[in-house]
C-alpha positions in Angstrom: -52.1 -25.9 0.7 -51.9 -24.2 4.1 -55.0 -22.8 5.6 -53.8 -20.4 8.3 -55.2 -17.2 9.7 -53.0 -14.3 8.6 -52.7 -12.8 12.1 -51.8 -16.2 13.7 -48.9 -16.7 11.4 -47.7 -13.1 11.7 -47.8 -13.6 15.5 -45.1 -16.2 15.1 -42.8 -13.7 13.4 -43.8 -14.5 9.8 -44.1 -11.6 7.5 -47.2 -12.2 5.3 -47.3 -10.2 2.1 -50.2 -11.6 0.0 -52.6 -14.6 0.4 -51.6 -18.0 -0.9 -54.5 -18.2 -3.3 -52.9 -15.4 -5.3 -49.7 -17.2 -6.0 -48.7 -17.0 -9.6 -47.9 -20.2 -11.6 -44.3 -21.3 -11.1 -43.4 -20.8 -14.8 -44.5 -17.2 -14.6 -42.5 -16.6 -11.4 -39.4 -18.0 -13.0 -39.9 -16.1 -16.2 -40.3 -12.8 -14.3 -36.8 -13.1 -12.9 -35.3 -12.9 -16.4 -37.9 -10.6 -18.0 -39.7 -8.3 -15.5 -36.8 -8.0 -13.1 -33.9 -8.4 -15.5 -32.4 -4.9 -14.8 -32.8 -4.7 -11.1 -32.4 -8.4 -10.0 -31.0 -10.7 -12.7 -28.4 -8.4 -14.1 -27.3 -7.3 -10.6 -27.0 -11.0 -9.6 -24.8 -11.8 -12.6 -22.7 -8.6 -12.1 -21.9 -9.5 -8.5 -20.9 -13.0 -9.5 -18.5 -11.7 -12.2 -17.2 -8.6 -10.5 -16.4 -10.3 -7.2 -15.6 -13.7 -8.7 -18.0 -15.5 -6.5 -18.2 -18.8 -8.6 -15.4 -20.8 -10.1 -15.3 -23.9 -12.1 -16.0 -27.0 -10.0 -17.5 -25.2 -7.1 -20.1 -27.0 -5.0 -22.2 -24.4 -3.3 -24.5 -24.8 -0.4 -27.4 -22.3 -0.9 -28.8 -21.5 2.5 -32.5 -21.0 2.6 -34.0 -19.4 5.7 -37.5 -19.2 4.1 -37.3 -15.4 3.9 -37.8 -13.4 0.8 -34.0 -13.0 0.2 -33.1 -16.6 0.3 -36.1 -17.8 -1.7 -35.1 -15.4 -4.5 -31.5 -16.5 -4.2 -32.4 -20.1 -4.7 -34.4 -19.4 -7.8 -31.6 -17.2 -9.2 -29.1 -20.1 -8.8 -31.6 -22.4 -10.6 -32.0 -19.9 -13.4 -28.3 -19.5 -13.7 -27.8 -23.2 -14.0 -30.8 -23.5 -16.4 -29.3 -20.8 -18.7 -26.2 -22.7 -19.4 -23.9 -21.8 -16.5 -23.3 -25.4 -15.4 -19.7 -25.2 -14.2 -20.8 -25.6 -10.6 -23.1 -27.7 -8.3 -25.6 -26.6 -5.8 -27.1 -28.1 -2.6 -30.1 -26.2 -1.2 -30.1 -26.4 2.6 -32.4 -25.0 5.3 -31.9 -25.1 9.0 -34.8 -25.4 11.4 -33.5 -23.5 14.4 -36.6 -24.3 16.5 -39.5 -23.0 14.3 -43.1 -23.3 15.4 -44.7 -26.2 13.4 -46.7 -23.7 11.4 -43.6 -21.9 10.3 -41.8 -25.1 9.5 -44.8 -26.1 7.3 -44.8 -22.8 5.6 -41.1 -23.2 4.8 -41.7 -26.6 3.3 -44.7 -25.5 1.3 -42.9 -22.5 -0.2 -40.0 -24.6 -1.3 -42.2 -27.3 -2.7 -44.3 -24.8 -4.7 -41.1 -23.1 -6.0 -39.6 -26.4 -6.9 -36.6 -25.9 -4.7 -35.3 -29.4 -3.6 -34.3 -28.3 -0.1 -32.7 -30.5 2.6 -34.1 -29.3 6.0 -32.1 -30.3 9.1 -32.8 -29.4 12.7 -30.6 -27.3 15.1 -31.9 -26.1 18.4 -30.5 -22.6 18.0 -33.4 -20.5 19.2 -33.6 -22.2 22.6 -29.8 -22.2 23.2 -29.3 -18.6 22.1 -32.2 -17.4 24.3 -30.7 -19.2 27.3 -27.2 -17.9 26.7 -28.1 -14.3 25.7 -31.4 -13.5 27.5 -33.5 -10.7 26.1 -31.0 -9.8 23.3 -30.1 -13.1 21.6 -29.8 -11.8 18.0 -26.0 -11.7 17.8 -25.6 -15.1 19.5 -28.3 -16.6 17.3 -26.7 -15.3 14.1 -23.3 -16.7 15.1 -24.8 -20.1 16.0 -26.8 -20.3 12.8 -23.8 -19.4 10.7 -21.7 -22.1 12.3 -24.5 -24.7 11.9 -24.8 -23.8 8.2 -21.0 -24.0 7.7 -21.0 -27.4 9.3 -23.8 -28.7 7.1 -22.2 -27.4 4.0 -19.0 -29.1 4.9 -20.8 -32.4 5.6 -22.3 -32.2 2.1 -18.9 -31.7 0.5 -19.4 -28.1 -0.4 -16.6 -25.5 -0.6 -18.9 -22.5 -0.5 -21.9 -21.3 1.5 -24.2 -18.7 -0.2 -26.2 -16.4 2.0 -28.9 -14.0 1.0 -27.5 -10.7 2.2 -28.5 -7.8 -0.2 -27.4 -4.3 -1.0 -29.3 -2.7 1.9 -27.8 -5.2 4.4 -24.4 -4.0 3.2 -24.9 -0.3 3.7 -26.8 -0.9 7.0 -23.9 -2.9 8.3 -21.5 -0.1 7.3 -23.5 2.5 9.2 -24.0 0.2 12.2 -20.2 -0.2 12.5 -19.7 3.5 12.1 -22.4 4.8 14.5 -22.5 2.0 17.1 -19.0 0.4 17.0 -16.8 3.4 16.1 -15.2 1.5 13.2 -15.3 1.6 9.5 -16.1 -1.9 8.3 -18.5 -3.2 5.8 -20.0 -6.6 4.8 -17.8 -8.2 2.1 -19.2 -10.0 -1.0 -17.1 -13.0 0.0 -14.8 -14.1 2.8 -13.0 -17.2 3.9 -14.4 -19.1 6.9 -12.1 -18.8 9.9 -13.1 -22.1 11.6 -13.9 -24.3 8.5 -10.9 -25.1 6.3 -11.4 -24.6 2.6 -14.8 -23.1 3.1 -15.8 -19.7 1.7 -18.9 -17.6 2.2 -20.4 -15.8 -0.8 -23.2 -13.2 -1.1 -24.7 -13.2 -4.6 -27.4 -10.7 -3.8 -24.8 -8.1 -2.8 -25.8 -5.5 -5.5 -29.6 -6.1 -5.4 -31.7 -3.5 -3.6 -34.2 -4.9 -1.1 -37.2 -3.1 -2.6 -36.9 -5.1 -5.8 -36.7 -8.3 -3.8 -39.9 -7.3 -2.0 -41.6 -6.5 -5.3 -40.6 -9.9 -6.8 -42.0 -11.7 -3.7 -45.2 -9.7 -3.6 -45.9 -10.1 -7.3 -45.2 -13.8 -7.1 -47.8 -14.2 -4.3 -45.4 -16.0 -1.9 -45.6 -15.8 1.9 -42.0 -15.5 3.1 -40.8 -16.1 6.6 -39.3 -13.2 8.4 -37.1 -14.1 11.4 -39.7 -16.3 13.1 -38.1 -15.2 16.4 -40.4 -13.3 18.9 -37.6 -11.0 20.0 -36.7 -9.9 16.5 -40.4 -9.8 15.5 -40.9 -7.2 18.2 -37.8 -5.3 17.1 -36.4 -5.4 20.6 -32.8 -4.3 21.0 -32.2 -4.4 17.3 -30.4 -1.3 16.1 -30.5 -2.5 12.5 -34.1 -1.3 12.2 -33.2 2.1 13.5 -30.3 2.3 11.0 -32.7 1.3 8.2 -35.1 4.1 9.1 -32.2 6.6 9.4 -31.0 5.8 5.9 -34.5 6.2 4.5 -34.8 9.6 6.2 -31.4 10.7 4.8 -32.6 9.9 1.3 -34.9 12.9 1.6 -32.0 15.2 2.1 -29.0 13.7 0.3 -29.2 12.5 -3.3 -28.2 8.8 -3.7 -27.0 8.6 -0.1 -27.4 4.8 -0.1 -25.0 4.4 -3.0 -22.6 6.9 -1.5 -22.4 4.8 1.7 -21.8 1.7 -0.4 -19.1 3.3 -2.5 -17.3 4.7 0.5 -16.0 1.2 1.2 -14.6 1.1 -2.3 -12.9 4.5 -2.0 -11.1 4.5 1.3 -8.2 7.0 1.1 -5.4 5.4 3.2 -3.6 8.8 3.3 -6.5 10.5 5.1 -7.4 8.1 8.0 -6.1 8.0 11.5 -5.5 4.3 11.7 -6.4 0.9 10.4 -6.2 -2.8 11.3 -5.0 -5.8 9.3 -4.4 -9.4 10.4 -5.0 -8.3 14.0 -2.4 -5.6 14.0 -3.4 -2.0 14.5 -1.5 0.8 12.7 -1.5 4.5 13.2 -1.0 7.1 10.5 1.9 8.3 12.7 3.7 5.0 12.1 4.2 5.9 8.5 4.1 9.7 8.8 7.8 10.4 8.4 8.5 7.6 5.9 
């Protein structure tokens, strides 16, 4: 049992929700996934797997655990899926230590042990390298390096898929980031093939789950999740995603179901009413097909 002062851990970039001594028994935590959060978590998890065909027979899936609320829930969802009769796949739970403070590493290990997640933790000096290469704004570089390291570990373990804990809110925030900051309409897909790793696919099983229900699950479980554990991200420096998150929350007060409208926009693209598009690296203008 860790005995850390709340402010000290938070100072390292760890988001503390409730004290350790309020953690619920593991059996209650696992039961709540199927019972308490059946509608908003379990059913959405199953729907994403079926609707986007995320798991096929014989898959060996590397479930990436950062130690944050999303990945901890994802790990438990995979365990419950397997426990409830869906045993047509294998899982390997992996966690990368990108340069955590020892207290953060200990917290990650303690949470996985308490939740009975048999995780393999391996080291990768990502924080230091990303900081050196990208200076004060290393988030993009850090994310790319972490993704590459996870792909490499998954490949090493003989996995053909890598599961990440991106959720519904990540999807719509990414859509808005691309629209407002990059001048493009592009969203976060529920699955995609890795470009630099042959026969490897990335899947996002939390794709339809809203973040607020993940937060409630973690809070009610009494778990201390990790946040980013990076001082730059902890201070919200140069991170437009936080601004987009606030923007969407503000829009909810004016536009009904605006978050779902953003999500569905990527499902309802009218190719007859856009100026241009890109596919396989080739850009096309509406004028190219205007007279056809």
